N, C-alpha and C positions, 0 to 999 in steps of 0.2 A: 868756545866750539870745541866741541869735543873731542879727545882724543881720537886719531884715527886704526881704523882697523888696516893690521898689516898682511900683506899680500905676496906669496912668491906665486913666480910665475914661470913654466917651461912651456917652450915652442921652440921646435928647431927653424921657424920662417921669421928671421928678423922682422919682414914688414907686418907681418900679423903678429905678432907677440908684441910690439912697438906701439902697435894700434890699439892694440887689448890693453895694453897697459893706461895708452891715454884715455880710453874709453872709461874705465875700471876709476880710474883719478877723477876724471869731469863728474861722476857720482857724486862726490862733496866729501864722503866719509871713510873713503877707502883709500889706501897709499900702497903702490907696489914698490916691495923695498930690495927686492931681489929679481934677477930675469935671467934664465940660464936656457942655452939651447941643448940641452940632453939630460937624462936621470943621471948620470954621473957627474956633470957639472953641480947639478942642482947639490945634489948628497954633499959636495967638498963648501958649498956653500952654505949650508944649513950644521954642517959639522961643528961649526965655533960661535953657529949664529947670534948675534945679541943687538937689536932686539928679533928673537922668534917669529915668523909667522904667524900668523892666527890662521889662515887660509890659505891652501898650492893649488894654483890652477896647473893641472897635465895636461900635455897633448897626448894622446894614446898613441899616435905615429912619430918616433921620436927615433935617431940613429944611436948609435952605440947603445944608450939603457931606452926603453921605451916604456911609455905612460901605466902601463899594463906591472913591469919589472920593477919601476920606481915607485908607485905607491904598495907593493908589497912590502920592499924595503925598508919604507916612511912607516908602514905598518906597525910593522912589528918594533919597528927604532922609537919612534915616537905614537904612544897609544894614542894619545888626545888627537892630534892631527886632525884637521878635515880639510879632504879633496875634494876636489870638482873635477872630472875628467873633459876635457874638449876636443872634436872631432869634426873633423868633413864626411866623414863616412859612415853612414846606418848600419852598422855591423851589432848582429845580436850578440855573437859571439864575444867580442869585444867588449860590450856590457856586461854582458854574466859576469867576464872576468875582473873586468874594472870594482864592482860593487862587491866580486868575491875578497878583490885584494884592498876593502876597506874605503872604497870610494861614497864620499856622500850625495853626490852629485854627478847626475852628464847629461851633457850640453852640448846641443850641436853648433859649429860657430857660426855661422849663417842665420843663427838669432837673432832678432830684433834687442838692441839695447837692451830695451826694458827685462828683455827675459834673462836677459845679463845679470842685472839688477837685483832681480827677482830670484833668480838661483841665490847670489852673493848673499843677502838678506835673509834666506830662509837658512841655507846650511850652517850661516854663522849665530842665527838667535835659534832656530829651531833644530838644527844639526842633522838635516837632508833635505833634498832637493830633485825632484825627477817630474820632468814633463809627461803628458799626459800617452806621448810617442816611443818612450824609453819605456814609461814602464805598462805599456800593451805587449812589448817586445821582450821586460823582464817575465812578465807572469804569462806571456806563450814559453817561454823558456822555460820554466818550473813546472808549467803545467805539463811539459811534454817529454820530461825526464829527471822523474822523480821517484824514488823506491817509496811506496805508498808500506808497505809493510814495516820497515824502519821509523817512517814517518808517526805511525801509527803508534809504535813503540816509544819512540819520543814522548808522545801527545802526554801516555799514560803515566810517563814520569812526573809529569808539570804538576805544581799544586793548582789549588782553584786560584791562588790568587798569582800564582805565576802565568796560568792562562787567562787572568782577566789583562796582567800589565803587559801581557804579549797582546792579545787586540791592539789595545788604548797605543800599542808603539804604532802601530798601523796608519795610526790617524795624524793629525801636523800637532798635537797638542807638545810641549814641551816636557822633559824629565817631570821637572815644578808643578805642571799643572797635572802631569798625571799624577803627583803624590796628594795634589789635591783632591783631588777625581776620588780618589781610592780610601782619602784620609788617615792616609798617613805621611810620615816624614821621607825626606828627600834619601833620607840617608837609606831608609828601607827600601826608596826606589833601587837605590846604587844596589843593594842587594839582592835585589830582583833579578835586576841586570843580570850581574856580576856571575850569578847561580843559572843563568840560562844560557851566557856566552859558556858556562863550562858543560854545563848539561848537554848543551847541544851542537857544540864545535864552533860556533859563531862569535865574529871577533865587534860587529856593529852595528846599529840600530835596524840598519839596511837590511842587513843578514836577517838577523828578528822580524823585518816584516814582509820578508822572502819566503819564511818558513811558516810564517802563519799565511801566506798566500799559497806555499806548497801541498799544507795541508789540508787547505780547508777550514782553519778554524777561524777568519773572516770572510 
């Protein structure tokens, strides 16, 4: 049997947290190695964590340090961390805030177990996962609050290859599959990604996809 994918889970509701942990481990290929009741507690656990979790599930609403604040901190300190936001409330501003802070997925807590497993698999293997509901809310938010002049200036600074790469970031292709599609090496794709991060002031693939939607590139 292959090694389990390691997960950290932060949620201030103990019963919900334990139930989520049991459900996740019932999937067979995941192991919840850290459980915390808020962001501060989670960060303390991760300071000298060995092993380090490959996925982190964050409740958006937590005392002391909520999911948004925690995600922002983790994104700065651990660049490759993969965060999935969990919430009981459909809040458009929270969705956008979590994505801006680096969340790779956003999931309602009342989703069916299969949806949770799908989100875990997608974020781990492909880098992101958003339900149709969340995607719709994000698109609505970005379409009604974006400076098209600045967007046009940013697009004009992109090379043809960077634009092609940006469009493919909106698909479910992995970075390796994008490299194959563009007939370049994975290292070249890393270069496209890093240059776009710098040019656009974006820190995640989800952010790149949102930019493409905002500007009408896709």
